[in-house]
C-alpha positions in Angstrom: 112.7 107.4 66.5 113.2 110.1 69.4 112.7 109.1 72.9 110.0 111.5 73.1 108.3 109.5 70.4 108.5 106.3 72.3 106.6 107.6 75.3 103.0 106.4 75.5 100.5 109.1 74.5 99.3 110.7 77.8 95.3 110.5 78.3 93.0 112.3 80.5 92.8 109.3 82.9 96.5 109.4 83.4 96.6 113.0 84.0 93.8 112.6 86.8 95.7 109.7 88.2 98.8 111.5 88.3 97.5 114.5 89.7 96.4 112.5 92.7 99.9 111.1 93.0 101.2 114.6 93.0 98.9 115.8 95.6 100.0 112.9 97.9 103.5 113.6 97.4 103.0 117.4 98.2 101.2 116.5 101.4 103.8 114.2 102.4 106.6 116.4 101.6 106.4 118.7 104.8 103.0 117.6 106.4 103.3 120.1 108.9 104.1 123.0 106.6 102.7 122.0 103.1 99.4 120.6 104.1 96.8 122.5 102.0 99.5 124.9 100.7 98.5 126.5 97.5 101.0 125.4 94.7 102.2 128.0 92.0 100.9 127.4 88.3 103.0 127.2 85.2 102.5 129.7 82.6 101.4 129.4 79.0 102.1 132.2 76.4 99.5 132.8 73.9 99.3 135.8 71.6 101.5 137.6 73.5 99.6 137.1 76.9 101.1 135.1 79.6 98.7 133.2 81.4 98.8 131.0 84.5 97.9 127.4 83.8 97.2 124.4 86.2 98.3 121.7 83.9 101.3 119.3 84.9 102.6 118.7 81.1 106.4 118.4 82.1 105.4 116.1 84.8 103.5 113.9 82.6 106.5 113.3 80.5 109.0 112.7 83.5 106.8 110.2 84.7 107.0 108.1 81.7 110.5 107.7 81.6 112.4 104.7 82.6 112.3 104.0 86.3 115.8 105.4 87.0 115.8 108.3 85.0 112.3 109.2 86.3 113.5 108.9 90.0 116.4 111.2 89.1 114.6 113.9 87.4 110.8 113.5 88.8 112.7 112.9 92.0 113.3 116.7 91.6 116.8 117.4 91.3 115.9 120.7 90.7 113.9 121.3 93.6 116.6 122.2 96.2 115.5 125.0 98.3 111.9 124.6 97.3 109.0 126.5 99.1 106.1 124.9 100.5 104.2 126.8 97.6 106.3 125.6 95.0 107.0 121.7 96.0 108.2 120.9 92.3 111.1 123.5 92.9 110.4 124.9 89.4 107.8 126.2 87.1 107.5 125.5 83.4 106.7 128.2 80.7 105.0 127.2 77.4 104.2 128.7 74.2 101.4 128.3 71.9 102.3 129.1 68.5 100.3 128.6 65.4 98.9 125.1 65.8 101.9 123.9 67.9 102.6 123.7 71.7 106.1 124.2 73.1 107.9 124.1 76.2 110.3 127.2 76.5 111.7 127.6 79.9 112.0 125.7 83.2 112.5 128.4 85.8 113.1 128.8 89.6 110.2 129.3 91.5 108.8 132.7 91.3 111.4 134.0 88.9 108.9 134.9 86.2 106.9 137.0 88.9 110.2 138.6 89.9 111.7 139.1 86.5 114.7 137.0 87.2 114.5 134.3 84.7 117.9 132.6 84.1 117.7 131.5 80.5 121.1 129.8 80.6 120.0 127.6 83.5 116.6 127.0 81.9 118.4 125.8 78.9 120.6 123.8 80.5 117.8 122.1 82.5 115.6 121.3 79.3 118.9 119.8 77.6 119.4 117.5 80.6 115.7 116.2 80.2 115.0 116.3 76.4 118.8 116.2 75.0 118.5 116.5 71.3 114.9 117.1 71.5 115.8 120.7 72.4 115.7 122.7 69.2 116.1 126.5 68.9 116.2 126.8 72.4 112.6 125.1 73.0 110.8 121.7 73.1 107.8 120.7 70.9 105.3 118.6 73.1 104.9 115.9 70.6 104.3 113.4 73.6 101.3 115.4 74.9 97.6 114.4 73.9 94.7 116.1 76.1 93.3 119.1 77.0 95.0 122.2 78.5 92.8 125.0 80.2 93.2 128.5 81.4 90.8 131.2 82.9 89.1 133.7 81.0 88.3 135.5 84.4 89.3 134.7 87.9 85.8 133.2 89.1 86.9 130.0 90.6 84.0 127.6 91.1 86.1 124.7 92.7 89.5 124.5 94.2 91.2 121.4 96.0 93.1 124.0 98.2 96.4 122.9 96.5 96.7 123.0 92.9 93.4 122.0 90.6 90.9 124.5 90.0 87.8 124.9 88.0 87.0 128.3 86.6 83.5 129.4 85.8 84.6 130.6 82.4 87.8 129.3 80.7 89.3 128.4 77.5 90.1 124.9 76.6 92.6 123.8 74.0 92.4 120.2 72.9 96.1 118.9 71.9 96.9 115.9 69.8 100.5 114.9 70.0 101.6 118.7 70.2 99.3 120.0 67.8 96.2 122.3 68.5 93.0 120.3 67.3 90.7 122.8 68.9 90.4 125.6 71.0 87.1 127.1 72.4 85.7 129.1 75.5 83.2 127.2 77.7 81.2 128.0 80.8 81.5 125.6 83.5 78.2 126.6 85.5 74.7 125.9 84.2 71.7 127.5 85.8 69.0 124.9 85.9 65.2 125.9 86.0 64.3 125.8 89.5 67.8 124.4 90.3 69.5 125.3 93.8 72.6 127.4 93.2 76.0 125.5 94.1 78.7 127.9 93.2 79.5 128.2 96.9 80.5 124.5 97.7 80.7 125.4 101.5 77.0 125.9 101.6 75.7 122.9 100.1 76.0 120.8 103.1 73.7 123.3 105.0 71.1 123.0 102.2 71.3 119.3 102.7 70.9 119.4 106.2 67.8 121.6 106.1 66.2 119.1 103.9 67.4 116.1 106.2 66.0 117.8 109.5 62.3 117.5 108.0 62.7 113.8 107.9 61.4 111.5 110.8 64.4 110.1 112.4 63.2 108.5 115.7 62.2 104.9 114.8 61.0 101.8 116.7 64.3 99.9 116.1 66.4 102.8 117.5 68.7 102.6 114.6 71.2 105.5 115.2 72.3 107.3 112.0 74.6 109.5 113.7 77.8 109.5 111.6 79.6 111.0 108.6 78.3 110.8 105.1 79.2 111.8 101.3 76.3 112.7 99.2 76.9 112.6 95.5 75.4 115.2 93.2 75.6 113.6 89.8 76.3 115.5 86.5 72.6 116.2 86.1 72.4 118.0 89.3 70.4 115.4 91.2 71.3 113.6 94.2 72.2 109.9 93.1 74.1 108.3 96.0 74.7 108.3 99.6 77.2 106.3 101.5 78.9 106.3 105.0 82.5 107.9 105.0 84.0 104.5 106.6 85.8 101.6 104.7 84.1 98.7 104.0 85.8 96.7 106.7 84.7 99.6 109.3 81.1 99.1 108.0 81.0 95.5 108.2 82.6 95.7 111.7 80.5 98.3 113.2 77.1 98.4 111.3 74.4 96.0 111.7 73.0 95.4 108.0 69.4 96.5 108.6 70.6 99.6 110.6 73.1 100.3 107.5 70.3 100.0 105.0 68.0 102.1 107.1 70.3 105.0 107.4 71.2 105.3 103.7 67.9 104.8 102.8 66.5 107.6 105.1 69.4 110.0 103.8 68.7 109.1 100.2 65.0 109.3 100.1 65.1 112.6 102.2 67.5 114.2 99.5 66.5 112.6 96.2 64.0 115.5 95.3 66.5 118.1 95.4 67.7 119.8 92.1 70.7 121.5 91.9 72.6 123.5 89.2 75.1 121.9 87.3 78.9 122.0 87.6 81.3 121.2 84.9 84.8 120.8 84.2 86.5 121.8 80.8 82.8 122.2 79.7 81.7 118.5 80.8 79.3 118.3 83.5 80.6 116.3 86.4 79.5 114.6 89.5 80.5 115.8 93.1 80.6 114.6 96.5 79.6 116.8 99.5 80.8 115.7 102.9 78.2 116.0 105.7 78.1 114.7 109.6 74.8 114.5 111.5 74.1 113.8 115.0 70.7 112.4 116.0 69.5 112.8 119.5 67.4 110.1 121.1 64.4 112.1 120.5 64.9 112.1 116.7 66.1 115.9 116.8 69.0 116.3 114.2 72.2 118.4 114.5 74.6 119.5 112.0 78.0 118.4 113.1 79.6 119.1 109.5 81.7 122.0 110.5 
């Protein structure tokens, strides 16, 4: 059995965990220059069209090699001279042909855009990683099971500022051990009757504050709710949870339990009647946390300190 077949099948949960690690590594690579630097995508060729895709397929393979090999390859032997916008030091190009997904190139950053792909060097890199798995100058992705996606248009609903994007309209391709089992177009935004528009995430905290401002914050116990919060809008577009943006240890140290319960309850009860449109990821409704910071004056007047 080949090395690729011995690797555990990649799951959606693994990809989410790996993406978090990838982003942390990106931020640590050069904190002064790389912080929030947009990362270049990989590419996928489908029916003659070359489309950018933000799916870390090659990295998912490298992460599951043995420790020494993973450190050598995913330690990025290829990233010499990597720019802040291409921390990996390379880009991958995939080909979807028939019902099969292949890796066909590992290129220098920007080589595709500059039309300067060194195919000899690309083949050398693939053989270094996959050995005999390279056949006819390409590699069948028989280790990968999951979903890849690419945009139908450039309407971005959500972006982490570095790599991950959710497009309003996109194509999702479900893969099982390198074979296509489903391909369909999805819309990641659902207008809800009477729902509040949330396409622009930056505006949501202002909507929350407007609602909070109507509440009565002055209280006989003189509880002070001035702090930073995360407000969860669930997959149904409803505010389902409010929490203070501090660690459990900090909350236990600095907050009186009664004051904590009062502030959380006041926030939640003030916002629970709001109804928002629904955001999806790859066609599946998702929950989303919204950051908001408030300051309560002694007279109960509320100020928005979010920005």
